[in-house]
C-alpha positions in Angstrom: 112.8 -46.1 117.5 115.2 -47.5 120.1 116.1 -45.3 123.0 118.6 -45.8 125.8 117.2 -44.1 129.0 119.5 -41.8 130.9 119.0 -42.4 134.6 117.4 -39.0 135.2 114.6 -40.0 132.7 114.0 -43.2 134.7 114.0 -41.2 137.9 111.5 -38.7 136.6 109.2 -41.4 135.5 109.4 -43.1 138.9 108.9 -40.1 141.2 105.8 -38.5 139.6 102.9 -39.3 137.3 104.3 -37.2 134.5 104.6 -36.9 130.7 107.8 -38.9 131.1 106.0 -41.8 132.7 103.2 -41.6 130.2 105.7 -41.8 127.3 107.3 -44.9 128.7 104.0 -46.5 129.6 102.0 -45.7 126.4 104.7 -45.6 123.7 105.5 -48.4 121.3 109.1 -47.3 121.2 111.8 -49.6 122.5 113.4 -48.4 125.7 116.7 -49.8 127.0 118.3 -49.6 130.4 121.8 -50.6 131.6 123.4 -51.6 134.9 124.4 -47.9 135.5 120.7 -47.1 135.8 120.3 -49.5 138.7 123.6 -48.3 140.3 122.4 -44.7 140.2 119.0 -45.7 141.4 120.5 -47.4 144.5 122.7 -44.4 145.2 119.7 -42.0 145.1 116.9 -44.3 146.2 116.0 -42.8 149.6 115.9 -39.3 148.1 113.7 -40.5 145.2 111.3 -42.3 147.5 110.9 -39.0 149.5 110.4 -37.0 146.3 107.8 -39.5 145.1 105.5 -38.9 148.1 104.1 -42.4 147.6 106.2 -44.3 150.1 108.6 -47.2 149.5 106.1 -49.8 148.4 104.4 -47.4 146.0 107.7 -46.3 144.6 108.9 -49.9 144.1 105.7 -50.8 142.3 105.9 -47.9 139.9 109.6 -48.6 139.3 108.8 -52.2 138.5 106.0 -51.2 136.1 108.4 -48.8 134.3 111.4 -51.2 134.1 109.1 -53.9 132.7 108.6 -51.7 129.7 112.4 -51.6 129.2 114.9 -54.0 127.8 118.0 -54.6 130.0 121.4 -54.5 128.3 124.1 -56.4 130.2 127.5 -54.8 130.7 129.1 -57.5 128.6 127.2 -56.3 125.6 128.9 -52.9 125.9 132.5 -54.1 126.0 133.2 -53.8 122.3 132.0 -50.2 122.3 133.6 -49.0 125.6 136.8 -47.4 124.1 134.8 -45.5 121.4 132.4 -44.3 124.0 135.2 -43.2 126.3 136.7 -41.1 123.4 133.3 -39.5 122.8 132.2 -38.8 126.4 135.0 -39.1 129.0 136.2 -35.5 128.7 132.6 -34.2 128.7 131.2 -36.3 131.5 132.7 -39.8 132.2 129.5 -40.8 134.2 127.6 -40.7 130.9 130.1 -42.9 129.0 128.1 -46.2 129.6 125.0 -44.7 128.0 127.0 -43.8 124.9 128.4 -47.3 124.8 124.9 -48.8 125.1 123.6 -46.6 122.3 126.5 -47.6 120.0 126.1 -51.3 120.9 122.5 -51.5 119.9 122.4 -48.7 117.3 120.0 -46.6 119.3 119.5 -43.0 120.3 119.5 -41.7 123.9 116.7 -40.1 125.8 118.1 -37.5 128.2 117.5 -33.9 129.3 121.1 -33.8 130.5 122.9 -31.0 128.6 126.3 -32.9 128.8 125.1 -35.2 126.0 124.6 -32.2 123.7 128.3 -31.6 123.6 128.9 -34.8 121.6 127.8 -35.3 118.0 128.0 -39.1 117.5 124.8 -40.3 119.1 121.4 -38.7 118.6 119.9 -37.3 121.8 116.2 -36.8 122.4 114.9 -34.4 124.9 111.6 -35.1 126.6 109.9 -32.1 124.8 111.1 -33.5 121.4 109.6 -36.9 122.2 106.3 -35.4 123.1 106.1 -33.8 119.7 107.3 -37.0 117.9 105.1 -39.4 119.7 
């Protein structure tokens, strides 16, 4: 299975040793991240480091381990899917449009616990509890 990671999934894996981190670390699924993940990470980095309670260096190491398990999708790969993604997601939550575009571009599902994604019906959304049961 191919899964585009919503930023909150990436954040959850980075800040605590959780089932989310275990799924990413131990699973044979293919995980994908996009530039938006890094943009949101930079925006919330200080808050995430505080929540992690492992300090900046520990946080950076864990984040590196997690992102090494992921395949990076360049923005250019999303260009042909941007308009369709906007039609699907812009009225629901425009911040989530890039994740829809990525999923369409690589024919993948999305892993997110964000309820906004549930309002669209084009891309399959996996919640963490569903992945636990599947994997």
